[in-house]
C-alpha angles and dihedrals in degrees: 000000000000121000142195107222128185117201108194136181143128124281112292092029094115100253097143093041089056090048091055090046094051092050090052093047092050095044089049088060093052097260121140123222148163125234120215131181142162133214093351114187089239093058138258125343095010135104111209138174129209088247090071097258120130145161138190114272141174113259116234111228124196090253100045115127108205094198094054093042094050094042090049089050093048096045089052089068100267120127117231116194098157148003129220110204117184127185089026092163086078092055120106114248088243091057089053087054091054090052089054091050090052089056094046101040104030103029093234119151112234119198114190128189127191154120116278104208134027131231089282092055088249121133117255109240091239093049093047092055090045090056091049095051109028122113087217137013113200122187108211117249096218101099117216112213134231116227089257091058097253121125110280114235104162136059111224126197115223119198114187091340099309125101114243132191100193133071141068115335096231118050117144110235129234089044137124108229095180141006093289104007117109121184120203138158134230135181117232137180116249094258096055091038089058091045092049090233113145123175094272091053089048093052091049091051094047090054092068117074091204094060124086114216093249102034105147090220089063099040103021121192111249116270114253 
């Protein structure tokens, strides 16, 4: 029986690597599938992992209708047994509903991969709808680690070396948004996310012999 499955985790938890592995496994058993992604770090129309593996993929535009696209592909004489959908947090809720319809009405397995919450700890609209509709939600077992060694649970946005909690929800990392503004992302444990203490701030604190690692003046709690 076909399923809609959502594999979730923080950055660095191996989501895209698993997506590539699942596509390989299904193709090795003679199944035919389509790969979709959106705003991949490596560019358009590619699904890539941080391990350096990649494969061509179909880019998900804001106006893509998954039902129409897959039905057109199938009625053109191509078999579709499954879909691999990466970066699903960036999909529109309506697109997630279209994926669910493909499972229910066409019997196609849909395997989705994405981050649950953004840098403000708020659910992405696509991820929220996926959690609401998926037959299964699986948290990846590969644990990403905070700079302190604890299990990382939150995705932090770093602008010019400092953690921020305000701004647009979707900004692709490892980019330069202005003449001197560099946007990056880092995974943190809850404690250091709440204290706004990324690895750069930790290194700065450790460089001073007069500062204890968890001094609230160095890593203050956010103002209410």
